[in-house]
C-alpha positions as CSV (number, residue, x, y, z in Angstrom):
1,X,-53.1,-233.4,227.7
2,X,-51.3,-231.7,224.8
3,X,-49.9,-233.9,222.1
4,X,-47.1,-232.7,219.9
5,X,-45.5,-234.4,217.0
6,X,-42.2,-233.2,215.7
7,X,-41.5,-233.8,212.1
8,X,-37.9,-233.7,210.8
9,X,-37.6,-231.6,207.7
10,X,-35.1,-232.4,205.0
11,X,-33.9,-230.2,202.3
12,X,-34.6,-232.7,199.5
13,X,-36.2,-236.1,199.2
14,X,-34.0,-239.0,199.9
15,X,-33.0,-241.0,196.8
16,X,-35.0,-244.0,198.0
17,X,-38.2,-241.9,197.7
18,X,-37.5,-241.0,194.1
19,X,-39.1,-244.2,192.7
20,X,-42.2,-243.5,194.8
21,X,-42.3,-240.0,193.3
22,X,-42.1,-241.4,189.8
23,X,-45.0,-243.8,190.5
24,X,-47.1,-241.1,192.0
25,X,-46.3,-238.7,189.1
26,X,-47.2,-241.4,186.6
27,X,-50.6,-242.1,188.3
28,X,-51.4,-238.4,188.7
29,X,-50.6,-237.6,185.1
30,X,-52.6,-240.6,183.9
31,X,-55.7,-239.3,185.7
32,X,-55.2,-235.8,184.5
33,X,-54.6,-236.7,180.8
34,X,-57.6,-239.1,180.9
35,X,-59.9,-236.5,182.4
36,X,-58.7,-233.3,180.8
37,X,-56.3,-234.2,178.0
38,X,-52.6,-233.8,177.4
39,X,-52.9,-230.1,176.4
40,X,-54.3,-229.4,179.9
41,X,-51.4,-231.2,181.5
42,X,-48.9,-229.3,179.5
43,X,-50.6,-226.0,180.5
44,X,-50.4,-227.0,184.1
45,X,-46.7,-227.8,183.8
46,X,-46.3,-224.2,182.5
47,X,-47.9,-222.7,185.6
48,X,-45.2,-222.2,188.3
49,X,-47.7,-222.3,191.1
50,X,-49.3,-225.5,189.8
51,X,-45.9,-227.1,189.3
52,X,-44.8,-226.2,192.9
53,X,-48.0,-227.7,194.2
54,X,-47.4,-230.8,192.1
55,X,-43.9,-231.0,193.6
56,X,-45.5,-230.9,197.1
57,X,-48.0,-233.6,196.0
58,X,-45.0,-235.8,195.1
59,X,-43.4,-235.3,198.5
60,X,-41.1,-232.3,198.0
61,X,-41.1,-229.7,200.6
62,X,-42.7,-226.4,199.6
63,X,-39.7,-224.3,200.3
64,X,-36.9,-226.6,199.2
65,X,-34.6,-225.6,196.4
66,X,-34.1,-227.9,193.5
67,X,-37.7,-229.1,193.2
68,X,-37.9,-228.2,189.5
69,X,-35.0,-230.4,188.5
70,X,-36.1,-233.3,190.7
71,X,-39.7,-233.2,189.6
72,X,-38.7,-232.9,185.9
73,X,-36.5,-235.9,186.4
74,X,-39.4,-237.8,188.0
75,X,-41.8,-236.7,185.2
76,X,-39.2,-237.7,182.6
77,X,-39.3,-241.3,183.9
78,X,-43.0,-241.3,184.5
79,X,-44.2,-240.1,181.2
80,X,-43.6,-241.6,177.8
81,X,-44.5,-241.0,174.2
82,X,-46.6,-244.1,173.6
83,X,-48.8,-243.8,176.7
84,X,-49.0,-240.0,177.2
85,X,-47.9,-238.5,173.9
86,X,-45.2,-236.5,175.6
87,X,-41.4,-236.6,175.5
88,X,-39.6,-234.8,178.3
89,X,-36.1,-233.6,178.1
90,X,-34.0,-232.2,180.9
91,X,-33.7,-233.2,184.5
92,X,-31.1,-233.2,187.2
93,X,-27.3,-233.0,187.0
94,X,-25.6,-234.5,183.9
95,X,-28.9,-235.2,182.3
96,X,-29.7,-231.5,182.1
97,X,-26.5,-230.9,180.1
98,X,-27.7,-233.4,177.4
99,X,-30.8,-231.3,176.4
100,X,-29.3,-229.8,173.2
101,X,-28.3,-233.3,171.9
102,X,-31.6,-234.8,173.0
103,X,-33.5,-232.1,171.1
104,X,-31.4,-232.7,168.0
105,X,-32.1,-236.5,168.3
106,X,-35.8,-235.8,168.6
107,X,-35.9,-233.7,165.5
108,X,-34.5,-236.7,163.6
109,X,-36.8,-239.2,165.3
110,X,-40.0,-237.1,164.8
111,X,-38.9,-235.7,161.4
112,X,-39.2,-232.1,162.6
113,X,-37.7,-228.9,161.3
114,X,-34.3,-228.8,162.9
115,X,-33.9,-225.1,162.3
116,X,-36.7,-224.3,164.7
117,X,-35.2,-226.5,167.4
118,X,-31.8,-225.0,166.9
119,X,-33.2,-221.6,167.6
120,X,-34.9,-222.9,170.7
121,X,-31.7,-224.5,172.0
122,X,-30.0,-221.2,172.0
123,X,-32.5,-219.8,174.5
124,X,-32.1,-222.7,176.9
């Protein structure tokens, strides 16, 4: 007897799954930073193949568009400066348009050289 299971594929995760993605991202990043350090995690985020695999781990389909913005938004909520030593900017929709202002606010908060961030903002 042949058993077949049909899975319905969706183009993006439902909003109700986003909080689960955030929890899973927080747990995965906690383990990675405890085992290998924050520098390793940032290097992983920089690798597009790793980032795509991470998106799949969080429940995003491997061939869906928009995974970068959704995963960035999930990571933004999952990670924080006090626990992980990381501040994420960017995300999905209106949040992505706030990046230049967020970078400027971070330079004031962290007492960084604003000139360097201004040059970076122009490349975004």
